[in-house]
C-alpha positions as CSV (number, residue, x, y, z in Angstrom):
1,M,29.3,-16.4,243.8
2,A,28.7,-18.5,240.7
3,G,27.4,-15.4,238.8
4,K,30.5,-13.4,239.8
5,M,32.7,-16.3,238.5
6,M,30.9,-16.4,235.2
7,R,31.3,-12.6,234.7
8,L,35.0,-12.9,235.4
9,I,35.3,-15.8,232.9
10,S,33.4,-13.7,230.3
11,L,35.6,-10.7,230.8
12,K,38.7,-12.8,230.5
13,T,37.4,-14.4,227.3
14,T,36.6,-11.0,225.8
15,K,40.2,-9.8,226.6
16,I,41.7,-12.9,225.0
17,L,39.5,-12.4,221.8
18,L,40.6,-8.7,221.6
19,L,44.2,-9.7,222.0
20,F,43.8,-12.3,219.2
21,F,42.3,-9.6,216.9
22,V,45.2,-7.2,217.6
23,V,47.9,-9.9,217.2
24,F,46.5,-11.2,213.9
25,G,45.4,-7.9,212.5
26,I,41.7,-8.9,212.5
27,S,39.2,-6.1,213.0
28,A,36.3,-6.6,215.4
29,C,34.4,-3.9,213.4
30,T,32.5,-5.1,210.4
31,Q,31.3,-1.7,209.3
32,P,32.1,-1.0,205.7
33,V,34.5,1.9,204.8
34,S,32.5,4.9,203.5
35,I,33.3,6.9,200.3
36,F,31.8,10.4,200.6
37,V,31.4,12.1,197.2
38,V,31.3,15.9,197.2
39,G,30.8,17.8,194.0
40,D,28.3,19.2,191.5
41,S,25.6,17.9,189.2
42,T,27.9,15.7,187.1
43,A,28.2,13.5,190.2
44,A,24.9,14.2,192.0
45,D,21.9,12.0,192.8
46,K,18.9,12.9,190.7
47,K,15.2,13.1,191.7
48,D,12.5,10.9,190.3
49,P,14.7,8.2,188.9
50,A,11.7,6.1,187.7
51,T,10.8,8.8,185.1
52,N,14.0,11.0,185.0
53,P,16.8,9.3,183.0
54,E,19.5,11.8,184.2
55,R,22.2,10.3,186.5
56,G,25.4,11.6,188.1
57,W,28.4,9.3,188.1
58,G,28.3,9.4,191.9
59,M,24.7,8.2,192.0
60,V,25.7,4.9,190.3
61,L,29.2,4.5,191.9
62,Q,28.0,1.9,194.5
63,G,27.6,-0.6,191.7
64,C,31.4,-0.4,191.1
65,F,32.4,-1.6,194.6
66,D,31.7,-4.6,196.8
67,E,29.8,-4.5,200.1
68,K,32.9,-3.5,202.1
69,V,32.6,-0.1,200.6
70,L,29.5,2.2,201.1
71,V,29.1,5.1,198.8
72,K,27.5,8.2,200.3
73,N,26.8,10.8,197.6
74,Y,26.6,14.4,198.8
75,A,27.2,16.0,195.5
76,V,24.5,18.6,194.6
77,N,23.5,20.3,191.4
78,G,24.9,23.7,190.8
79,R,27.4,23.8,193.6
80,S,31.0,25.0,193.5
81,S,33.8,24.5,196.0
82,K,32.7,27.9,197.4
83,S,28.9,27.4,197.6
84,F,29.2,23.9,199.0
85,L,31.1,25.4,201.9
86,D,29.0,28.5,202.4
87,E,25.8,26.6,202.4
88,G,27.0,24.3,205.2
89,R,26.9,21.2,203.1
90,W,30.6,20.4,203.7
91,Q,30.1,20.7,207.5
92,K,27.4,18.0,207.3
93,V,29.8,15.7,205.5
94,L,32.6,16.5,207.9
95,E,30.5,15.5,210.9
96,K,30.0,12.0,209.4
97,I,33.6,11.1,208.4
98,K,35.1,8.3,210.4
99,P,38.8,7.3,210.6
100,G,39.6,5.4,207.4
101,D,36.8,6.8,205.3
102,Y,37.4,8.4,201.9
103,V,36.3,11.7,200.5
104,F,36.1,12.1,196.7
105,I,36.3,15.8,196.0
106,Q,35.4,17.1,192.5
107,F,34.6,20.7,191.7
108,G,35.2,23.1,188.8
109,H,32.1,23.2,186.6
110,N,30.4,25.9,188.7
111,D,33.6,27.5,190.1
112,E,34.0,28.8,186.5
113,K,30.7,30.6,186.5
114,P,30.6,34.4,187.2
115,A,27.9,34.4,189.9
116,M,29.5,35.7,193.1
117,D,28.0,33.0,195.3
118,R,29.8,30.3,193.2
119,H,32.8,31.8,191.5
120,T,36.4,31.0,192.5
121,D,39.7,31.6,190.7
122,P,42.2,28.9,189.9
123,G,45.5,29.5,191.5
124,T,44.0,31.3,194.5
125,T,40.5,30.9,195.9
126,F,39.8,27.6,194.1
127,D,43.0,26.1,195.3
128,N,42.5,27.4,198.8
129,N,39.1,25.7,199.0
130,L,40.5,22.4,197.8
131,R,43.2,22.7,200.5
132,L,40.6,23.2,203.1
133,Y,38.7,20.1,202.1
134,V,41.9,18.1,202.2
135,R,43.1,19.4,205.5
136,Q,39.7,19.0,207.3
137,T,39.3,15.5,205.9
138,R,42.7,14.6,207.3
139,E,41.8,16.1,210.7
140,K,39.0,13.6,210.9
141,E,41.5,10.9,210.0
142,G,39.8,10.4,206.6
143,N,41.5,10.0,203.2
144,P,40.9,12.8,200.7
145,V,41.1,12.0,196.9
146,L,41.0,15.0,194.5
147,F,39.4,14.8,191.1
148,N,39.4,17.4,188.4
149,A,36.2,18.2,186.4
150,V,34.7,15.7,183.9
151,V,34.9,16.9,180.4
152,R,32.0,18.7,178.7
153,R,31.0,17.3,175.3
154,C,32.0,20.2,173.1
155,F,32.9,19.9,169.5
156,Y,32.5,23.5,168.6
157,N,35.6,25.8,168.5
158,H,34.4,29.4,168.8
159,A,37.7,30.7,167.4
160,Q,37.1,28.8,164.2
161,K,34.6,30.5,162.0
162,E,34.0,27.8,159.4
163,P,34.6,24.1,159.5
164,D,37.4,23.0,157.1
165,D,36.4,19.4,156.5
166,E,33.5,18.5,154.2
167,L,32.4,15.7,156.5
168,L,32.1,18.2,159.3
169,R,30.2,20.6,157.1
170,Q,27.6,17.9,156.7
171,T,27.5,17.4,160.4
172,V,27.1,21.2,161.0
173,N,24.2,21.2,158.6
174,D,22.3,18.4,160.2
175,G,20.2,21.0,162.0
176,K,20.8,19.5,165.4
177,E,24.1,20.9,166.7
178,L,26.9,23.3,166.0
179,I,30.1,21.3,165.3
180,N,33.2,22.5,163.6
181,S,35.8,20.2,165.2
182,D,36.4,16.4,165.2
183,T,38.1,16.6,168.6
184,L,36.8,17.8,171.9
185,I,37.3,21.5,172.8
186,D,38.4,22.1,176.4
187,T,36.0,24.4,178.3
188,H,37.6,24.2,181.8
189,G,41.1,25.7,181.3
190,A,43.1,26.3,184.5
191,Y,40.3,24.8,186.6
192,L,41.6,21.4,185.6
193,I,45.1,22.2,186.9
194,S,44.3,23.3,190.4
195,P,43.2,19.9,191.8
196,E,46.3,18.3,190.4
197,H,48.6,21.0,191.8
198,V,46.9,20.8,195.3
199,A,47.1,17.0,195.2
200,E,50.9,17.1,194.4
201,E,51.5,19.8,197.0
202,M,49.6,18.0,199.8
203,H,50.5,14.5,198.8
204,V,46.9,13.5,197.9
205,P,45.8,10.9,195.4
206,F,44.7,12.6,192.2
207,V,42.2,11.2,189.6
208,N,42.4,12.8,186.3
209,A,38.7,12.6,185.7
210,N,38.9,15.0,182.8
211,K,41.2,12.7,180.8
212,V,39.3,9.6,181.7
213,T,36.0,11.1,180.4
214,H,37.7,12.8,177.5
215,D,39.0,9.5,176.2
216,I,35.6,7.9,176.5
217,E,33.8,10.7,174.7
218,T,36.5,10.6,172.0
219,H,36.1,6.9,171.6
220,F,32.3,7.3,171.0
221,G,33.0,10.0,168.5
222,V,31.3,13.3,167.6
223,I,27.9,11.9,167.1
224,G,28.1,8.7,169.1
225,S,29.0,10.5,172.3
226,R,25.5,12.0,172.4
227,K,24.3,8.6,173.6
228,L,26.2,9.2,176.9
229,H,24.3,12.4,177.6
230,M,20.9,13.9,178.1
231,W,20.3,14.1,174.4
232,F,16.7,13.2,173.6
233,N,14.4,14.0,170.7
234,P,11.0,15.5,171.4
235,G,8.6,12.8,172.5
236,E,11.4,10.3,173.1
237,V,11.1,10.5,176.9
238,A,7.7,11.2,178.5
239,S,9.1,13.4,181.3
240,I,11.0,15.5,178.7
241,P,8.3,16.1,176.0
242,E,10.2,18.9,174.3
243,G,13.4,16.9,174.1
244,R,16.8,18.0,175.5
245,K,20.3,18.7,174.2
246,D,22.6,18.6,177.2
247,N,26.3,18.1,176.7
248,T,27.2,18.2,180.4
249,H,25.0,15.7,182.2
250,Y,24.8,12.0,181.8
251,N,21.9,9.7,181.1
252,I,21.7,6.2,182.7
253,Y,24.0,4.6,180.2
254,G,26.6,7.4,180.2
255,A,26.7,7.6,184.0
256,H,27.5,3.8,184.3
257,I,30.2,4.0,181.6
258,M,31.8,7.0,183.4
259,A,31.5,5.6,186.9
260,N,33.1,2.3,186.0
261,A,36.0,4.1,184.3
262,L,36.4,6.4,187.3
263,A,36.4,3.4,189.7
264,D,39.2,1.9,187.7
265,A,41.1,5.2,187.8
266,V,40.6,5.3,191.6
267,A,42.0,1.7,191.8
268,Q,45.2,2.9,190.2
269,Q,45.6,5.8,192.6
270,V,44.3,4.3,195.8
271,P,45.7,0.8,196.3
272,A,43.6,0.1,199.4
273,L,40.4,0.5,197.3
274,R,41.6,-1.6,194.4
275,K,40.6,-4.9,195.8
276,H,37.0,-3.7,196.3
277,V,36.4,-2.5,192.7
278,R,33.9,-4.7,190.8
279,H,32.3,-4.6,187.4
280,Y,28.9,-6.1,186.5
281,D,27.0,-6.5,183.3
282,F,23.9,-5.1,184.9
283,V,23.1,-3.4,188.2
284,V,19.5,-3.3,189.5
285,S,18.4,-0.8,192.2
286,H,15.0,0.4,193.5
287,E,16.7,3.8,194.0
288,G,17.9,4.3,190.4
289,R,21.5,3.4,191.3
290,G,21.7,0.8,188.6
291,N,21.1,0.2,184.9
292,Y,17.6,-1.0,185.8
293,M,14.9,-0.5,188.4
294,D,13.2,-3.7,187.5
295,L,14.9,-7.1,187.9
296,Q,12.8,-8.9,185.2
297,Q,13.6,-6.1,182.7
298,A,17.3,-6.7,183.4
299,V,16.9,-10.4,182.8
300,D,14.9,-9.8,179.6
301,N,17.8,-7.7,178.2
302,T,20.6,-10.2,178.9
303,P,21.9,-11.9,175.7
304,L,21.5,-15.6,175.1
305,G,24.5,-17.9,175.5
306,H,26.6,-15.4,177.4
307,K,27.6,-15.5,181.1
308,V,26.1,-12.5,182.7
309,R,26.4,-11.1,186.3
310,I,23.6,-9.0,187.6
311,L,24.2,-7.0,190.8
312,V,21.1,-6.5,192.9
313,L,21.5,-3.5,195.3
314,G,19.3,-4.0,198.4
315,G,15.5,-4.4,198.6
316,T,13.1,-7.3,198.1
317,W,12.6,-8.5,194.5
318,K,10.2,-10.9,192.9
319,R,12.0,-13.9,191.4
320,P,12.4,-13.2,187.7
321,N,11.6,-15.7,184.9
322,V,14.9,-16.7,183.4
323,P,14.4,-18.1,179.9
324,E,16.3,-21.3,178.9
325,G,19.7,-20.5,177.4
326,K,20.4,-17.4,179.6
327,K,23.3,-17.9,181.9
328,I,22.8,-15.4,184.7
329,R,24.5,-15.1,188.1
330,F,22.7,-12.9,190.6
331,V,24.9,-11.1,193.0
332,K,22.9,-9.8,196.0
333,A,24.3,-7.0,198.1
334,F,23.3,-4.9,201.1
335,G,20.5,-7.2,202.2
336,A,18.9,-7.8,198.8
337,T,16.5,-10.8,198.7
338,I,14.9,-12.5,195.7
339,R,11.7,-14.4,196.5
């Protein structure tokens, strides 16, 4: 009898608590909202982060949000809006979307390519694929956000035979790169327009990632923008002994610059996510989702006399030696511990 009474009291208490949550708008669920990133290599996670300096902006995006947002990056190298669907990759994402989650959709780089398994056309097949992503996300009660393609670092205009400016002549003759323009040359054309048109048509937030990244590349300049990309001289990186000149993909530094700028652009277009955007001086992650994979190295690179915030993403870390004069605040997230 006493046990039955206790169960009735417990049930009544539970109902009262649930009513309290409903009336005051408090959620009993503490699960973070997820951001699913679908796209190509410019956003994708990269293998062997300890030795490979390449990063996609989606790989480091978690460092731009608080713990109430969980970034799940499904972007894959070489995929277009077509091949991502045909290979069943979208279906795997679709199965995981919960009501209230977000899906960041960015394609274009590989849709432009002629290979039949990837190619789509702006205005028809490309737009139709984007509509499908949006529609199916909404069917799962998720929130789609459309991005256009990030800019390629291209300062060579094929229509211009000779550079006009003497300074540019010197740059062309530096033996490293063909350059005949002091402004970026667009390589995407109408593929930039389709995401914006579909976003307007279907009332979806649109992030002009091309403009965001264009402005950053332009700010760094013709030569300076190399430091955002996989531009390495022979012998500079052990895993790339012959060097690399890559104007599409980002290095660690470039990915963080772009991810933070894109997070700010998202905050402007998606008010519900604005309060969760964060910026840190350094981000440390065992998985390569930060500026550093070693906490002591991050500490060693902080300047003296400046207040610095270091985000530690998960894992267990040895307590670093912090020299006198360094003002560091450690922000631990996703269960990170420092011992």
